[in-house]
DRENGU-80182 format. One record per residue (C-alpha): residue in one letter; y negated, z, x negated. Coordinates in Angstrom, 2 decimals. Layout:
BEGIN
+------+---------+---------+---------+
: resn :      yy :      zz :      xx :
+------+---------+---------+---------+
:    A :       Y :       Z :       X :
...
+------+---------+---------+---------+
//
This chain:
BEGIN
+------+---------+---------+---------+
: resn :      yy :      zz :      xx :
+------+---------+---------+---------+
:    X :    0.11 :    0.07 :   -0.29 :
:    X :   -3.50 :   -1.03 :   -1.19 :
:    X :   -6.08 :    1.78 :   -2.28 :
:    X :   -9.29 :    1.35 :   -0.29 :
:    X :  -10.79 :    4.58 :   -2.12 :
:    X :  -10.31 :    5.94 :   -5.83 :
:    X :  -11.56 :    9.51 :   -6.43 :
:    X :  -11.86 :    9.58 :  -10.30 :
:    X :  -12.14 :   12.71 :  -12.44 :
:    X :  -14.40 :   13.95 :   -9.94 :
:    X :  -16.55 :   17.42 :  -10.68 :
:    X :  -19.52 :   18.60 :   -8.68 :
:    X :  -21.72 :   21.73 :   -9.78 :
:    X :  -24.69 :   23.54 :   -8.06 :
:    X :  -27.23 :   25.51 :   -9.91 :
:    X :  -27.58 :   28.91 :   -7.51 :
:    X :  -29.22 :   31.55 :   -8.90 :
:    X :  -29.96 :   29.89 :  -12.16 :
:    X :  -26.64 :   29.82 :  -12.51 :
:    X :  -24.33 :   26.60 :  -12.20 :
:    X :  -21.36 :   26.96 :   -9.62 :
:    X :  -18.24 :   24.37 :   -9.99 :
:    X :  -17.22 :   23.50 :   -6.52 :
:    X :  -15.08 :   20.37 :   -7.52 :
:    X :  -13.33 :   20.06 :  -11.03 :
:    X :  -11.43 :   16.90 :  -12.35 :
:    X :  -10.44 :   15.72 :   -8.43 :
:    X :   -8.37 :   12.59 :   -8.36 :
:    X :   -6.42 :   10.81 :   -5.57 :
:    X :   -6.74 :    7.73 :   -3.89 :
:    X :   -6.79 :    6.65 :    0.09 :
:    X :   -4.82 :    4.03 :    0.81 :
:    X :   -5.47 :    1.24 :    3.25 :
:    X :   -4.97 :    1.97 :    6.61 :
:    X :   -3.63 :    5.56 :    6.36 :
:    X :   -4.24 :    8.70 :    8.42 :
:    X :   -4.94 :   11.10 :    5.24 :
:    X :   -6.19 :   14.93 :    5.79 :
:    X :   -7.70 :   17.38 :    3.08 :
:    X :   -6.23 :   20.96 :    3.25 :
:    X :   -6.98 :   23.96 :    1.24 :
:    X :   -8.59 :   27.75 :    1.13 :
:    X :  -11.20 :   28.27 :    3.17 :
:    X :  -14.76 :   27.59 :    0.77 :
:    X :  -12.75 :   25.60 :   -2.26 :
:    X :  -15.14 :   22.64 :   -1.43 :
:    X :  -13.09 :   20.32 :    1.09 :
:    X :  -16.49 :   19.33 :    2.88 :
:    X :  -18.07 :   18.85 :   -0.15 :
:    X :  -15.38 :   16.50 :   -1.74 :
:    X :  -16.05 :   14.62 :    1.66 :
:    X :  -19.58 :   13.79 :    1.24 :
:    X :  -19.06 :   12.64 :   -2.13 :
:    X :  -16.88 :   10.50 :   -0.68 :
:    X :  -19.13 :    9.49 :    1.89 :
:    X :  -21.99 :    8.57 :   -0.61 :
:    X :  -23.92 :   11.28 :    1.04 :
:    X :  -23.69 :   13.73 :   -2.26 :
:    X :  -23.46 :   12.68 :   -5.80 :
:    X :  -20.73 :   13.76 :   -8.33 :
:    X :  -21.57 :   15.90 :  -11.51 :
:    X :  -19.33 :   13.20 :  -13.32 :
:    X :  -16.52 :   11.60 :  -12.36 :
:    X :  -16.04 :    8.63 :   -9.86 :
:    X :  -15.91 :    7.51 :   -6.18 :
:    X :  -14.45 :    3.82 :   -5.67 :
:    X :  -14.44 :    2.00 :   -2.66 :
:    X :  -12.36 :   -1.36 :   -3.50 :
:    X :  -12.79 :   -0.53 :   -6.86 :
:    X :  -16.53 :   -0.70 :   -6.83 :
:    X :  -18.38 :    2.79 :   -7.81 :
:    X :  -20.06 :    4.29 :   -4.63 :
:    X :  -23.86 :    5.21 :   -5.52 :
:    X :  -24.87 :    6.19 :   -2.19 :
:    X :  -23.87 :    5.75 :    1.47 :
:    X :  -21.91 :    3.19 :    2.09 :
:    X :  -22.15 :    0.60 :    5.00 :
:    X :  -18.21 :    0.18 :    5.51 :
:    X :  -17.86 :    4.36 :    5.68 :
:    X :  -18.95 :    6.55 :    8.17 :
:    X :  -18.55 :    9.95 :    9.30 :
:    X :  -17.69 :   12.43 :   12.15 :
:    X :  -19.34 :   15.78 :   11.48 :
:    X :  -18.25 :   19.45 :   12.71 :
:    X :  -21.62 :   19.79 :   14.41 :
:    X :  -21.98 :   16.56 :   16.34 :
:    X :  -25.35 :   16.01 :   14.73 :
:    X :  -26.73 :   14.44 :   17.60 :
:    X :  -30.20 :   13.66 :   17.91 :
:    X :  -31.27 :   16.05 :   21.19 :
:    X :  -34.05 :   13.75 :   22.07 :
:    X :  -31.71 :   10.75 :   22.39 :
:    X :  -29.38 :    9.67 :   25.44 :
:    X :  -25.94 :    8.62 :   24.45 :
:    X :  -26.46 :    5.22 :   23.94 :
:    X :  -29.50 :    5.55 :   21.92 :
:    X :  -27.26 :    8.37 :   19.64 :
:    X :  -24.55 :    5.63 :   19.21 :
:    X :  -26.76 :    3.29 :   17.76 :
:    X :  -28.67 :    4.78 :   15.60 :
:    X :  -26.71 :    3.53 :   12.85 :
:    X :  -26.81 :    0.01 :   14.17 :
:    X :  -30.70 :    0.15 :   14.32 :
:    X :  -30.55 :    1.73 :   10.83 :
:    X :  -28.98 :   -1.51 :    9.68 :
:    X :  -31.64 :   -3.60 :   11.11 :
:    X :  -29.52 :   -5.35 :   14.04 :
:    X :  -31.12 :   -6.65 :   17.35 :
:    X :  -31.24 :   -4.74 :   20.33 :
:    X :  -28.74 :   -7.07 :   22.22 :
:    X :  -26.03 :   -6.39 :   19.49 :
:    X :  -26.90 :   -3.00 :   19.35 :
:    X :  -26.39 :   -2.56 :   23.55 :
:    X :  -23.26 :   -4.42 :   23.25 :
:    X :  -21.45 :   -2.36 :   20.46 :
:    X :  -22.75 :    0.73 :   21.84 :
:    X :  -21.46 :    0.02 :   25.37 :
:    X :  -18.01 :   -1.06 :   23.96 :
:    X :  -17.64 :    2.08 :   21.95 :
:    X :  -19.02 :    4.11 :   24.49 :
:    X :  -16.61 :    3.04 :   26.86 :
:    X :  -13.69 :    3.50 :   24.45 :
:    X :  -14.30 :    7.17 :   24.03 :
:    X :  -14.62 :    7.55 :   27.73 :
:    X :  -18.16 :    8.27 :   28.17 :
:    X :  -19.48 :    4.97 :   30.54 :
:    X :  -20.54 :    7.17 :   33.18 :
:    X :  -23.12 :    9.23 :   30.61 :
:    X :  -24.72 :    6.73 :   28.67 :
:    X :  -28.09 :    7.54 :   29.66 :
:    X :  -27.29 :   11.40 :   29.34 :
:    X :  -29.55 :   13.37 :   26.70 :
:    X :  -27.00 :   15.81 :   24.56 :
:    X :  -27.88 :   19.14 :   26.38 :
:    X :  -26.05 :   17.62 :   29.40 :
:    X :  -22.70 :   17.02 :   27.57 :
:    X :  -19.58 :   19.65 :   26.79 :
:    X :  -18.67 :   20.18 :   23.04 :
:    X :  -15.45 :   17.68 :   23.63 :
:    X :  -17.73 :   14.95 :   24.90 :
:    X :  -20.61 :   15.25 :   21.92 :
:    X :  -17.50 :   14.79 :   19.59 :
:    X :  -16.65 :   11.74 :   21.48 :
:    X :  -19.98 :   10.59 :   21.04 :
:    X :  -20.14 :   11.68 :   17.35 :
:    X :  -16.60 :    9.07 :   17.45 :
:    X :  -18.66 :    6.36 :   18.94 :
:    X :  -21.08 :    6.47 :   16.72 :
:    X :  -18.85 :    6.06 :   13.51 :
:    X :  -17.08 :    3.49 :   15.03 :
:    X :  -19.81 :    1.17 :   16.17 :
:    X :  -20.81 :    0.38 :   12.75 :
:    X :  -17.46 :   -1.34 :   12.15 :
:    X :  -16.39 :    0.73 :    9.16 :
:    X :  -13.63 :    0.37 :    7.25 :
:    X :  -12.90 :    3.96 :    6.46 :
:    X :  -14.31 :    6.94 :    9.08 :
:    X :  -14.46 :   10.48 :    7.48 :
:    X :  -14.02 :   13.54 :    9.37 :
:    X :  -15.33 :   17.24 :    8.72 :
:    X :  -13.24 :   19.65 :   10.60 :
:    X :  -14.12 :   17.71 :   14.04 :
:    X :  -12.12 :   19.96 :   16.11 :
:    X :  -12.96 :   23.13 :   14.98 :
:    X :  -16.09 :   23.94 :   17.02 :
:    X :  -14.02 :   23.21 :   20.00 :
:    X :  -11.97 :   25.43 :   22.25 :
:    X :   -8.14 :   24.30 :   21.64 :
:    X :   -7.68 :   22.35 :   24.93 :
:    X :  -10.55 :   20.38 :   23.93 :
:    X :   -9.40 :   19.73 :   20.75 :
:    X :   -5.86 :   18.78 :   21.45 :
:    X :   -7.16 :   16.38 :   23.58 :
:    X :   -9.20 :   15.08 :   21.18 :
:    X :   -6.81 :   14.82 :   18.62 :
:    X :   -4.44 :   12.33 :   20.27 :
:    X :   -7.59 :   10.49 :   21.20 :
:    X :   -8.06 :   10.21 :   17.40 :
:    X :   -4.53 :    9.05 :   17.14 :
:    X :   -4.81 :    6.61 :   19.47 :
:    X :   -7.98 :    5.42 :   18.26 :
:    X :   -6.75 :    5.55 :   14.89 :
:    X :   -3.48 :    3.46 :   15.66 :
:    X :   -5.52 :    0.81 :   17.95 :
:    X :   -8.21 :    0.27 :   15.76 :
:    X :   -6.24 :   -0.22 :   12.17 :
:    X :   -8.76 :    1.47 :    9.89 :
:    X :   -8.67 :    4.30 :    7.59 :
:    X :   -9.07 :    7.82 :    8.71 :
:    X :   -9.69 :   10.56 :    6.35 :
:    X :  -10.02 :   14.21 :    7.69 :
:    X :  -10.41 :   17.75 :    6.43 :
:    X :   -9.40 :   20.45 :    8.05 :
:    X :   -8.52 :   24.35 :    7.85 :
:    X :   -5.99 :   23.76 :   10.41 :
:    X :   -2.11 :   23.37 :    8.66 :
:    X :   -0.49 :   22.36 :   12.21 :
:    X :   -3.38 :   20.03 :   12.59 :
:    X :   -2.68 :   18.29 :    9.26 :
:    X :    0.80 :   18.07 :    9.97 :
:    X :    0.19 :   16.79 :   13.45 :
:    X :   -2.26 :   13.79 :   12.62 :
:    X :   -1.45 :   13.12 :    8.66 :
:    X :    0.53 :   10.60 :    6.67 :
:    X :   -0.49 :   12.05 :    3.64 :
:    X :   -1.79 :   15.63 :    2.64 :
:    X :   -3.96 :   16.21 :   -0.08 :
:    X :   -3.76 :   19.88 :   -1.20 :
:    X :   -6.53 :   21.43 :   -2.96 :
:    X :   -6.26 :   24.51 :   -5.44 :
:    X :   -8.83 :   27.30 :   -4.88 :
:    X :  -12.38 :   26.95 :   -5.81 :
:    X :  -13.17 :   24.90 :   -8.49 :
:    X :  -10.81 :   22.67 :   -6.42 :
:    X :   -8.68 :   20.60 :   -7.83 :
:    X :   -5.59 :   18.43 :   -6.12 :
:    X :   -2.48 :   21.34 :   -6.19 :
:    X :    0.01 :   18.57 :   -4.18 :
:    X :    0.23 :   15.42 :   -2.41 :
:    X :    2.43 :   16.27 :    0.56 :
:    X :    3.62 :   12.94 :    2.27 :
:    X :    4.54 :   13.74 :    6.14 :
:    X :    7.71 :   11.37 :    6.70 :
:    X :    8.26 :   11.84 :   10.65 :
:    X :    7.59 :    9.43 :   13.24 :
:    X :    4.21 :    9.96 :   15.63 :
:    X :    3.56 :   11.44 :   18.06 :
:    X :    4.92 :   14.64 :   16.60 :
:    X :    5.42 :   17.94 :   18.39 :
:    X :    4.98 :   21.69 :   17.34 :
:    X :    7.72 :   23.62 :   17.28 :
:    X :   10.22 :   20.45 :   15.90 :
:    X :   12.55 :   21.41 :   12.87 :
:    X :   11.02 :   19.19 :   10.66 :
:    X :    7.18 :   19.80 :   11.97 :
:    X :    8.12 :   23.45 :   11.22 :
:    X :    9.30 :   22.65 :    7.46 :
:    X :    6.26 :   20.52 :    6.90 :
:    X :    4.08 :   23.49 :    8.11 :
:    X :    6.04 :   25.88 :    5.98 :
:    X :    5.32 :   23.56 :    3.13 :
:    X :    1.63 :   23.36 :    3.14 :
:    X :    1.26 :   27.17 :    3.96 :
:    X :    3.26 :   27.70 :    1.08 :
:    X :    0.83 :   26.00 :   -0.97 :
:    X :   -2.44 :   27.34 :    0.33 :
:    X :   -0.76 :   30.68 :    0.12 :
:    X :   -0.19 :   30.49 :   -3.38 :
:    X :   -4.11 :   29.31 :   -4.06 :
:    X :   -5.05 :   32.51 :   -2.14 :
:    X :   -2.95 :   34.84 :   -3.51 :
:    X :   -4.81 :   33.43 :   -6.91 :
:    X :   -8.08 :   34.47 :   -5.33 :
:    X :   -6.69 :   38.02 :   -4.71 :
:    X :   -5.54 :   38.26 :   -8.47 :
:    X :   -8.91 :   36.78 :   -9.49 :
:    X :  -11.15 :   39.29 :   -7.20 :
:    X :   -9.12 :   42.34 :   -7.78 :
:    X :   -9.71 :   41.90 :  -11.73 :
:    X :  -13.38 :   41.75 :  -10.88 :
:    X :  -13.31 :   44.75 :   -7.88 :
:    X :  -14.01 :   42.46 :   -4.77 :
:    X :  -12.15 :   41.37 :   -1.74 :
:    X :  -14.39 :   38.37 :   -0.73 :
:    X :  -11.44 :   36.18 :    0.13 :
:    X :  -10.58 :   37.69 :    3.49 :
:    X :  -12.30 :   35.18 :    4.66 :
:    X :   -9.88 :   32.50 :    3.36 :
:    X :   -7.22 :   34.39 :    5.19 :
:    X :   -9.08 :   34.42 :    8.21 :
:    X :   -9.16 :   30.93 :    8.46 :
:    X :   -5.96 :   29.98 :    7.80 :
+------+---------+---------+---------+
//
């Protein structure tokens, strides 16, 4: 399978209180064309930072992200993103929010309207095209986020914990719809999630990151037919494997913090 995105020796550091904090360190992996890949790891390890680097929204301190063998130096027209916080403009309607990326690219009004209608219909919001975000539920807002990301016809859709702000019933329905969109549209999806079962349910491959500074601990191939059901024997085996890998990294945090006499990694445990 051809590689669409390649992350090569990516390191990312930030300056905080006059000190450099390294979040990612020498991260290397590939995203294959047409696959659904998930990225998991301990809370706070740098998953979302890595996704933003892949989107071209954040510049690595060293290393490079390549799209079709060409280095990414900023936001890429063939890579779009769905955010955890919905990121909708409250003064714009559903239709106007979906059209935003197209408008920024200079697409004419008639073509914007045609594309926005197509993708608003696709996510089941045709009756809400003229509604404002305040009039929508959380699940509906995230559907708008999906429509906006897809309207620009990207090759890669990056998803930053897109279901974490939703109740479990709504999240479950959106996971099913996300899987349908991925299969129907034959695009490449990469999703950050803190949910092990979510990764097992959706992904063909799962990239497991170490504790911060994050590196790739292991890449797990989920060799199960879709759709998958929680509770199946093989599903449980993958879930246990992913849990064990992340648990090992959290234990490292405990060991390091025990030496320092702190216990800040308790937040990581609550997110598993």
